[in-house]
C-alpha positions in Angstrom: 15.1 169.3 155.8 15.5 166.9 153.0 18.9 165.1 152.4 21.0 166.0 149.4 24.1 164.7 148.0 27.1 167.2 147.5 28.9 167.1 144.2 32.5 165.7 144.5 33.4 168.4 141.9 32.2 171.5 144.0 35.6 172.5 144.8 37.1 171.8 141.3 38.2 174.9 139.3 39.3 175.4 135.9 42.8 177.0 135.1 43.6 178.8 131.7 46.3 176.9 129.8 49.6 178.5 129.2 50.1 180.3 125.8 52.3 177.5 124.6 49.4 175.0 124.9 46.8 177.4 123.1 45.8 177.5 119.6 46.7 181.1 118.2 45.5 183.1 115.1 42.8 180.7 114.1 40.5 182.6 111.8 37.1 181.4 113.4 34.0 182.0 111.3 31.6 184.8 112.2 28.7 183.1 110.3 27.7 180.0 112.3 25.1 181.6 114.4 23.8 179.1 117.0 25.6 176.2 115.5 28.9 174.4 116.5 31.9 175.9 115.1 34.4 173.3 116.3 34.7 169.6 116.9 37.5 167.6 118.6 38.5 164.0 118.9 41.6 162.4 120.1 43.7 163.4 117.1 42.4 166.7 115.8 40.5 169.8 116.4 38.3 171.1 113.5 37.3 174.8 113.5 35.0 176.4 110.9 36.8 179.4 109.4 36.3 182.4 107.1 36.8 181.7 103.4 36.0 183.8 100.5 33.5 182.3 97.9 32.4 179.3 99.9 32.7 177.5 103.3 35.6 175.9 104.7 37.0 174.6 107.9 40.5 173.8 109.3 41.7 170.4 110.8 44.6 170.9 113.2 46.5 168.0 114.9 45.6 168.1 118.5 49.2 168.6 119.6 50.1 171.2 117.2 49.6 174.3 119.5 50.8 177.7 119.3 50.4 180.2 116.4 48.8 178.9 113.2 50.4 179.5 109.9 48.1 182.0 107.8 48.4 179.6 104.9 47.5 176.3 106.6 45.6 174.1 104.5 41.7 174.0 104.5 38.8 171.7 103.9 37.1 173.7 101.4 34.5 172.0 99.1 31.3 173.7 100.1 29.7 176.5 98.1 28.1 178.2 101.0 29.2 178.8 104.7 29.8 175.7 106.8 27.3 175.5 109.6 28.1 172.2 111.6 30.9 169.8 111.7 31.0 166.4 113.4 33.5 163.7 113.8 32.7 160.2 113.2 32.6 158.3 116.6 33.8 155.2 114.9 36.6 156.6 112.8 38.9 159.4 114.0 39.9 160.3 110.6 36.4 160.8 109.0 34.5 164.1 109.6 31.0 165.2 108.3 30.1 168.9 107.6 26.9 170.5 106.3 26.4 174.0 104.8 24.2 176.8 103.6 24.6 175.1 100.1 21.9 172.5 101.4 24.6 169.7 101.1 26.2 167.2 103.5 29.8 166.2 102.9 31.9 163.2 104.3 35.6 163.9 104.3 38.6 161.6 104.8 41.4 163.3 106.8 44.9 162.1 106.2 47.0 160.7 109.1 49.9 162.9 108.2 49.9 166.6 108.4 48.0 168.5 105.9 50.2 170.0 103.1 47.5 171.3 100.6 43.7 172.1 100.6 41.1 169.3 100.3 38.5 170.1 97.9 37.0 166.7 96.9 34.8 165.0 99.6 34.5 161.2 100.0 30.8 161.4 99.8 28.1 164.1 99.1 24.6 163.9 100.5 22.0 165.5 98.5 18.2 165.6 99.7 17.5 168.8 101.6 16.1 171.8 99.6 17.1 174.5 102.0 20.5 174.8 104.1 21.4 172.1 106.5 22.1 173.5 110.2 22.7 170.2 112.1 24.3 166.8 111.8 24.7 164.0 114.2 26.2 160.6 113.9 24.3 157.7 115.3 26.1 156.7 118.5 26.1 152.9 118.0 25.4 152.1 114.4 28.5 152.8 112.3 28.0 154.9 109.0 24.7 156.1 110.0 24.3 160.0 109.8 21.3 162.3 110.7 20.9 165.7 109.1 18.5 168.4 110.0 17.7 171.4 107.4 15.8 174.5 107.2 13.2 172.6 105.1 12.2 171.3 108.6 13.1 167.7 107.9 15.6 165.4 109.6 17.1 163.0 107.0 18.8 159.6 107.9 21.5 158.7 105.7 23.3 155.1 105.4 26.9 155.7 104.2 27.8 152.1 104.0 27.8 152.3 100.1 30.1 152.7 97.4 28.4 155.6 95.8 30.3 159.0 96.0 27.0 160.8 95.7 23.8 159.8 97.8 20.5 161.5 97.0 18.1 159.0 98.6 18.0 158.9 102.4 16.9 155.9 104.2 14.2 157.7 106.0 12.9 161.4 106.4 11.4 162.5 109.7 9.1 165.5 109.1 7.0 165.9 112.3 8.3 169.5 113.2 6.7 172.7 111.8 9.8 174.8 112.1 13.6 174.6 112.1 15.1 171.9 114.4 17.5 173.6 116.7 19.1 170.8 118.6 18.8 166.9 118.4 20.2 164.4 120.7 20.3 160.5 121.1 19.7 158.3 124.2 22.9 156.0 125.1 21.9 153.0 123.0 20.6 155.1 120.0 17.1 153.8 120.1 15.7 157.3 120.6 16.3 160.6 119.1 15.1 163.8 120.6 14.9 166.8 118.2 14.0 170.2 119.5 12.2 173.0 117.6 10.5 176.4 118.2 7.6 177.6 116.1 5.1 180.4 116.4 1.3 179.7 116.2 -0.7 182.6 114.9 -1.2 185.4 117.4 0.4 183.4 120.1 3.9 183.3 121.7 6.6 180.9 120.3 5.9 177.3 121.2 8.7 174.8 122.1 8.4 171.6 120.5 10.3 168.2 121.5 9.3 165.1 119.9 10.9 161.8 120.7 11.3 159.5 117.7 11.7 155.8 118.0 14.4 154.2 115.7 14.7 150.9 114.2 17.9 150.6 112.3 
């Protein structure tokens, strides 16, 4: 019988936090489908929420647990449902969001507690012609963002510019024949691995994983 290595975590079990350490009465969206509806960093938890007439998400200080005020301010600049949110790995006070309105927006989050809705983004990225379902920050290059839309394209954006509206991505990857469902980088950010599923005529769905070599 071959040797195997036992996990040191095999006897570790999770324990539910007490009510005082939970976030209560947070109106989580019901329109995210298979996308991410929350994102956390050392300072904040961001949660996609319900909003009439557009898309919005909440940004709550990580230590502000308990019952959330029903009138708590929102980040609400999208015209369609928000589908993904991701914190900038190089700046804990910058978050990106993408939406059914085919845009990606970059937001500055104040260090103090929010007192009013934020409706104007720091930057707006315009390039996709259909809704944008996924966004990912590059793990080692600051201000480089990847977005994936229902136009089957992955767009690479350089945010290191003074322009508030960016309509020209630095590169477009269009190797997939269907919607990219997930994408992930290797450790140093030199490779991107997107995943999609497409259906050939008269056949079952085909899974497609394509590794892309990146030169920034």
